[in-house]
N, C-alpha and C positions, 0 to 999 in steps of 0.2 A: 642559532635557533631563532626564528622570527618570534615576536613576543605571543601572538595569537596561538601558534603552535606549542609554545611552553605553557600559555594560560588553559589550553585544553589536554595537555598532560597533566597537567595538576589537578582537573577537574576528574580524570579518570584515575588518577591515584587515590582521590578524596572517594569515587565512588566503588572503587575496588575494596578499600580498606572497610567503608561503611557496609556494603555488600557482606563483605567478610564476618564483621561484627555483630551483624543480625538486623540492620536496617533500623536504628533507633533515630527518629525524623528529628529529634531535638541534636543531636550530637552530630547532624552533618555539618552543620555550619562552623562548628568549633573545628572539627576535621579539615576542613577547607582553610580556614584561617591559618592553622598549622603548616597544612604544608605548602602554602602560599608563601609563609615567611621562609621556611626551611629551603624551599626548591625553587623561590623566584624572589629572593628578597629585592625590595625596590622596583618590583614589577608593578606598575599602576594599570591593572587591569581587571580589579577587583568585579564592576557591574557586569561584566562579560561573562566571568567565570560564575557568577552568582545566578546570571539569567540561566545559563546551560544547568548549572546543578539543580536550580527552583524547578524549572520544568521537566527534568529528569525524575526527581523526587515527588512532584506534586501531581504529574499527568503521567505516572509510570503505567497505569492500567490501561490507558489507551495507547500508550507508546507498544506496550508489550503485546496488545492485540495487534497491532499492525504488522510487528516481527511475527506474530503466527500467522499473520494471513501470507505473508512476503515468504515465509521460510514454514510452509507446513509440515516439512519432514522433520523440523528441528524442534521439538518442544522447548520451551523457554528455559526450563531445568537443566536440559541437556546441553544448551549452549555454554562453553566455558566462560568463567566469571569475567576476562579480560573483553571477550569479544561479545557478549553481552553487554558488557556496558559501553563499549565502543558503539556498538548498535544504538542503543539507548541516547546516547550524547547525539550521534549522527541524526537520528529521527526527530530528536527534542528542535534541532536547528531547522531541519527541513518543515517539520509541521508546525513550529510555534515561532520559527525565528523571524527577523526582518530580514528580506532578501535584499533591499537596498543597501543594508550595511554588511550581510555577508550573503554573496550569491547561493543558491543550491549546489552548483557544481564543485565550489571551494569547500563546502561542508562536506560532501561526499570525498573528495581528494584528501582533505584532513583528516577524515575517518580512516582512510585507507593508509596513509602516513602511520597514523597511531597503529594501526595493526600489525603493520609492517615493523614497528619497534618494538611493541609490547605482547604482540601475538604470537600464535606460530607458525607454523611453516604454509598452511592454507589459509591463515586467517583473513590475509589483505584480499584474498579473492573471495572468499566467504561475505565479508563486509560488502564489497563492492557489487555483489550479484543482490544481495539482499536491499540495499540503497539503493542500486540502480530500478529495482522491480517497483520500490514505492516512487519514486521519482517519475517513471512511467505512468504509475496511476494517477499521480499529483497532474498529469498533464504536461509533465516536461518543464516547469517554470523555468524562464531565461534560456530555454534551450537554442535560441539565436546566438547568444553570445559565445563565440567557438574561441577556445585558445589556440594559441600558436600551434602547441602540440597537435591538437585534434584537426587544424586545417592541413597538416602536414600527413596526417595517418592515411593509410592506404585504404581506399574504399572497402567496405563490407561485401562481401559475396554473400548473399542469403541462400542461394542454391544449395550452398553446402550445410546450412544450419539443418537441426534435427525440427522436426514438425510436430506440433502438438494440435489436435483438432478439439474445438469445444461447439457446443451447441445451446441455443438458448431461445427465448420467446416474448414477445410483447403479449400479454393475457389481457383478455378484456371479458367481462360479464356483463350482464344486462340485470338492472335489480331496480324495480319502482318505478320503470320509466327512464332510468340513468344508465349511462355506459360507465363502467370503472375500469382503471388499470390496477394491475397488481404489479407493486414494486416492492424492492428489497434496499434496505438502507446499509451503507459499508462504512467500516471503522474510518474512513477519510471522511467521512460527512457527505456523502452523497448518495443521490436515490439514483438506483441502476434495475438493471433486469437482471432478473435469474438467470443464469447459466452454468456450464461445467463441462467437464470434458467426456467425450465420445470414448465409450470403451469399446475394445476389440469386438469385432463381430457386429456392432452396431451401424446404423448408417445415422446422418444428422437429425433425422425427425425422429427416430427411436430415442436418439441420446438426450433430445431435447424435452421427451415426454417423460423419460426417467428422471432426469435431473431437476424437472419443475416439482415431480411427486416427492422426490426425497428432500429438497431444499426447501419448499414451501407448502407441501401436503397436496398440492391440486392437480387433478385428472384432467389434462389438457385434452384439446382435440384441433390438431393442426389445421389451419384454414389456407393459409399460401406461405409462401418463401419472401421475407423482406429483403434480404440481401445477405452479402457475405465481407468481413473485415478481416485483415492481416495486420499483425506489428508484431515487432521484435521486442521480446522481453528477457530479462537478465534471472536466470536462474541462478540459487546460491550455490549451488554444486556443477551444475552440467554448463554454466555459461548461457551465452545467447541462445535463443529459441524463437522460431518463426510460430506465432500462435495463428491459427486461422479459425475464425469465429463464424458462424451459421446464424442468421436468427429468422425466426419465423413469424407471423400472427397466428394467434391461437385464442380458442375461447375456453371457457371453464365455468362451473357452476359458482355462483357468489355465496362463497362460504368462508367462514374466518382463516387466515392464513396461519399455519403452524411453522415456524422458522424453526431449521433442524439446529442443534448446537454447531457453531461455526467460529472460527477465530477471525473470520472477515466481514461477517456481517453481524448486526447488531437490531435489527428490523426489518419488519415487514408489514404491508399495510396497504389496502384497495384504494385508491384517489378517484374522485370524479375527473372527466376529462376537461373541466375549468381550475380543479384543483392543482392538476398535473403540470400547468404553465408556470406555476409559481415555485416550483422545485428545485432543488438545485442540483443540476445533474452533468455527466460528461457530454462532450459536443456528439460524439457519436451514438450515445443513448437519445439526446434529444431530437436528431435527424430523423432516428427511428420511430421516436414516439409520434412526431408530425406525420411521418408517412401513415403511421397505424391509424391514426385519429381521421386521417382523410379517405382512409378506405373504409374505417366504421361508420362515420357519418353518412357515407353513401347509401 
C-alpha cells in the first residue's frame, strides 16, 4: 500500500473514532497519534495526516455546507459515518489543499479507493458523484492533466444522458441615479447568479421568475434573453447529467434581498456596476455580467 493511501486510511479511521465518540476536538490529535503508531509504525507522513485532519475538524462547517449543496437529497446526518468522513477528507483536499502537492484528481481517486475499501456497495459511486460535482463547480482545476486511463477511455455520448433544465437571470435595479446588480454568494467563495430548476409545465421565463422570487425574494420583469449554456455534472446517485441553463436579463425594484435557507448559498447583495468588476466570479458568469452591463448602459 502506498504511503499516502495508508496515511489517508489512518486519518479516516481517526475521524470515524472521533465522530463515534462525540467529536471532542481536544482528543482528535491523540487518536491520530495512537492510530498512526498502531497501523503505520515507521510511517513518516505525520504533517500530511495532520493537515487533512486539521482542515476537516477546523473547517467542518464549511465542508458540510458544500456537501449539502452537492448532494441536497442526502442530509449530512443521513450519510453513513464512513462515507461522510471520506467526503470530508476529499473536500478538505479539494478546497484547502495544495494542488501542486496533490492534484485534485488524485484526491478524488484516493477518496473513491477509500470508499471501495471501507464503505458499502454503493459508496464509491456516491463519493465519486459528490466530489465530481464539487470539482466541476470549482472550475475543474488541473483538468488538462489527463491520466493514461482517461486518454484511453471511450468518449462520452452526451445524447444518452438525462437532461435537467434550469433558468436564472442577471437582475438590475436603478436607485438614486445608479444601476445595481443582484448577486448571490455560494459556499465555494464565488459571487454568482440566482438560478434554479424549471418545474414541469413551466417555460424558462416562468421558471426564472419563480426561482428569483423563491431564492432572493425579488419580483423580476424579464427584459430579454441573454443566452444558454450546457455542462455535464455528476449527480451523487444518478450519475452524469446534462444541465441546460437559460439566462435572462431582468429588472426588479431596489429592495432588500432576502436569501432563502439554502445549503449552497450564504449571502445575497446588490452591487453597483463598478463594484461588480472586483468580485470573484465564475468565467461564464463574468461573460453574462459583461454582456448585461453593455446592454444596461446603452
